[in-house]
Each structure stands twice: as C-alpha cells, then as structure tokens.
C-alpha positions in Angstrom: 14.8 -9.8 -11.3 13.7 -13.4 -10.8 10.5 -13.8 -8.9 12.1 -15.8 -6.0 14.9 -13.2 -5.6 12.3 -10.4 -5.5 10.3 -12.3 -2.8 13.5 -13.0 -0.7 15.0 -9.5 -1.0 12.0 -7.1 -0.7 12.1 -5.2 2.6 10.0 -2.5 4.1 11.7 0.9 3.9 11.0 3.7 6.2 13.1 6.5 4.7 12.5 7.8 1.3 14.3 10.3 -1.0 12.2 13.5 -1.6 11.9 12.6 -5.3 8.6 11.7 -7.0 8.3 8.3 -8.6 8.8 8.1 -12.3 5.3 7.9 -13.9 6.1 5.1 -16.3 7.6 3.0 -13.5 4.7 3.7 -11.2 2.2 2.7 -14.0 3.9 -0.7 -14.4 3.7 -1.3 -10.7 0.1 -0.3 -10.5 -0.7 -2.6 -13.5 0.8 -5.5 -11.6 -1.6 -4.8 -8.7 -4.6 -5.3 -11.0 -3.5 -8.9 -11.7 -3.6 -10.1 -8.1 -6.1 -12.8 -7.4 -9.6 -11.9 -6.2 -12.5 -14.0 -4.9 -14.8 -15.1 -7.7 -12.7 -13.0 -10.1 -14.7 -9.9 -9.1 -11.6 -7.6 -9.0 -13.4 -5.7 -6.3 -10.5 -3.7 -4.8 -10.0 -0.1 -5.7 -6.5 1.4 -6.0 -6.1 5.1 -5.3 -2.8 6.8 -6.0 -2.0 10.0 -4.2 0.9 12.2 -5.2 -0.3 15.7 -4.7 1.1 17.4 -1.6 -2.2 18.6 -0.2 -4.0 15.3 -0.2 -0.9 13.5 0.9 -0.6 15.8 3.9 -4.3 15.2 4.7 -3.9 11.4 4.6 -0.8 11.7 6.8 -2.7 13.8 9.4 -5.7 11.4 9.3 -3.5 8.3 9.8 -1.4 9.9 12.5 -4.6 10.9 14.4 -5.7 7.3 14.5 -2.4 6.4 16.1 -2.4 9.5 18.4 0.9 10.8 17.0 2.0 13.8 15.1 4.7 12.2 12.9 4.3 11.2 9.3 3.1 7.6 9.2 4.1 7.4 5.5 7.8 8.2 6.3 8.1 11.0 3.8 7.3 8.8 0.8 6.2 11.0 -2.1 3.5 8.5 -3.3 0.8 6.9 -1.2 -1.1 4.0 -2.8 -4.4 3.3 -1.0 -6.2 0.0 -1.5 -9.8 0.0 -0.6 -12.5 -2.6 -1.2 -16.3 -2.9 -0.8 -17.1 -4.4 2.6 -20.0 -6.3 1.2 -17.7 -8.6 -0.8 -17.0 -11.7 1.3 -13.3 -11.7 0.5 -12.7 -7.9 0.6 -9.8 -8.0 3.1 -8.1 -10.9 1.4 -8.5 -9.4 -2.1 -7.2 -6.0 -1.2 -4.3 -7.6 0.8 -3.4 -9.5 -2.2 -3.3 -6.3 -4.3 -1.0 -4.7 -1.7 1.3 -7.7 -1.8 1.5 -7.7 -5.6 2.2 -3.9 -5.5 5.0 -4.4 -3.0 6.7 -7.1 -5.1 6.3 -5.2 -8.3 7.7 -2.0 -6.7 10.7 -3.8 -5.5 11.3 -5.4 -8.9 11.0 -1.9 -10.5 13.7 -0.5 -8.1 11.2 1.3 -5.8 11.0 1.0 -2.0 7.7 0.5 -0.1 6.2 -0.1 3.3 2.7 -1.4 4.0 0.8 1.1 6.3 -2.3 0.3 8.3 -5.1 2.3 9.8 -6.9 3.0 6.5 -9.9 1.1 7.8 -10.4 3.7 10.5 -9.5 6.6 8.2 -12.1 5.7 5.6 -14.8 4.9 8.2 -14.6 8.5 9.4 -16.6 11.4 8.1 -13.4 12.9 6.6 -12.6 9.6 4.9 -16.1 9.3 3.5 -15.9 12.9 2.2 -12.6 12.0 0.3 -14.4 9.0 -1.3 -17.2 11.3 -2.5 -14.6 13.8 -3.7 -12.9 11.0 -5.7 -16.2 9.8 -7.1 -16.0 6.5 -5.2 -18.8 4.7 -3.4 -19.2 5.1 0.4 -19.2 1.4 0.9 -15.5 1.1 0.2 -13.5 0.1 3.3 -9.8 0.9 3.8 -7.6 -2.1 4.0 -4.1 -0.6 3.8 -1.8 1.5 1.8 1.8 1.6 0.6 4.2 4.4 1.0 6.2 4.2 -2.2 9.3 6.0 -3.4 13.1 5.7 -3.8 14.9 4.4 -0.7 17.2 6.8 1.1 20.1 4.4 1.7 20.4 0.6 1.4 17.6 -1.8 1.9 17.7 -3.5 5.3 18.9 -7.1 5.6 16.4 -9.8 6.2 16.2 -11.3 9.7 17.0 -14.9 9.9 14.0 -17.1 9.3 12.7 -18.6 12.5 13.0 -22.3 13.4 10.1 -24.5 12.6 8.5 -21.9 10.3 7.3 -24.7 8.1 5.6 -27.8 9.4 5.1 -30.7 7.0 2.6 -33.2 8.2 
C-alpha cells in the first residue's frame, strides 16, 4: 500500500472478528511503532502487547470503570496494545501519541483494523494499574497515554467523512 493511500483510507473500527492476530503480522506492526519520532531521540515510550484473555478482561474492566460503563471499551478486539511513557520526559504525551499513530498506520497497511482507546492515563494512575506495571517489571513512573484495540475487522471499513471546509489555512 502506498503511504498516502494508507493515510487516506485508515479508519477506526469498532467490531472485530474473534480471531487472534497473526504473530508475524503483529510483530511487523509493532516494529513500525518503534520507529516513530521521539523527543531528543530518547525512545521513551513503552509498548505493551496484551493477548491473554485474563489480562485483556482486566484491562477492559478497568477502562470501563473509568467511563462508568459495563461494556467492553476495546470492542472485542483480541489484541490490546498499550502505549505508556515516563511522565518525567517533557515530550511523553507527544512521543507516545506518535507511537500510537505509527501503529495504526502500520496495522492498516498490514490488513488489520484498529481503534485508538483512551483512559489509560487514569487506569495506570490507579493502584491496580501500578500493580500491573510491577507485575510486568515496568517502572511505576510510566503514565498511560492510550491504547489500540487491534484485530481483523468484522465487515467493511467505514467510509471517510468529507473533509471540512477551510481545514487548511495557508498564510
């Protein structure tokens, strides 16, 4: 897929097939995320891939609790990719957001669907979130920035909305 086509045709998907992502495909997508730009070249974000059902269910429950709902905020996707970053790095939000964007474009290019999910900041500021970080051998100073629900789309990708008037201003 050409880069511009991937950028124009990637859409958020909120319905996934109950099939786990091919490991080789996922590895290529994850590698792409490691090449996103980062302030001072620090590569400070941390990518955490969750595919086991128990941890996935725990994350879903934690995220839903932040929203005050009982539905699955990850829309049934079999893979959740968390992106965290140390809050003491001045560009932590920007760096991790860039990783999430690279992952989304790479997933689309690889034939996978994704949707960016929020509330990881609240999740990993909680005692339960800090316990997960310790369980994974990660430092407590990591802050949640976002995650991607990744899998194979159930159905066609949505069409893009028309681009708004005056989106670009040239001065």
